C-alpha positions as CSV (number, residue, x, y, z in Angstrom):
1,X,7.6,-6.2,-4.4
2,X,9.9,-7.9,-6.7
3,X,13.8,-5.8,-7.5
4,X,12.2,-5.7,-11.0
5,X,9.4,-3.5,-9.8
6,X,11.4,-1.3,-7.5
7,X,14.0,-0.8,-10.4
8,X,10.7,0.3,-12.6
9,X,9.6,2.2,-9.8
10,X,13.0,4.0,-9.7
11,X,13.0,4.6,-12.7
12,X,9.6,6.2,-12.9
13,X,10.4,9.1,-10.9
14,X,12.2,12.4,-11.2
15,X,16.2,12.6,-10.9
16,X,15.8,14.8,-7.9
17,X,13.8,12.5,-5.6
18,X,15.0,12.3,-2.4
19,X,15.5,9.1,-0.4
20,X,12.9,9.8,1.7
21,X,10.4,10.1,-1.2
22,X,11.5,7.2,-2.9
23,X,11.0,4.7,0.5
24,X,7.3,6.9,1.1
25,X,6.8,5.9,-2.5
26,X,7.9,2.0,-2.3
27,X,5.9,1.7,0.6
28,X,3.1,3.6,-0.6
29,X,3.1,0.8,-3.6
30,X,3.5,-2.2,-1.5
31,X,0.5,-1.2,0.7
32,X,-1.7,-0.8,-2.6
33,X,-0.1,-4.6,-4.0
34,X,-0.9,-6.1,-0.4
35,X,-4.7,-4.4,-0.5
36,X,-5.3,-5.7,-4.1
37,X,-4.0,-9.0,-3.5
38,X,-6.2,-9.1,0.2
39,X,-9.2,-8.1,-2.0
40,X,-8.7,-10.8,-4.4
41,X,-8.7,-13.4,-2.0
42,X,-12.1,-12.1,-0.5
43,X,-9.9,-10.7,2.6
44,X,-12.1,-7.7,3.0
45,X,-14.4,-6.4,5.4
46,X,-17.8,-4.8,4.8
47,X,-18.6,-1.7,5.8
48,X,-21.0,-2.7,8.5
49,X,-17.9,-5.1,9.7
50,X,-15.1,-1.6,9.4
51,X,-17.9,0.2,11.5
52,X,-17.2,-2.4,14.0
53,X,-13.5,-3.0,14.1
54,X,-13.4,1.2,14.3
55,X,-15.8,1.6,17.0
56,X,-13.6,-0.7,19.2
57,X,-11.1,1.1,18.1
58,X,-12.2,4.7,18.5
59,X,-14.0,4.0,22.1
């Protein structure tokens, strides 16, 4: 996330936003951006691959 993106995000939030809300919002936007980048670069899992990974974690 660039400094400019952070500034734009801050400008788009309400005046009474808390620091916690701001941080949570920035983290969310950063994670969405990383997910979109992964998708564009083909770093994704099929539904079947995701199920297999989840089964390993949930056992």
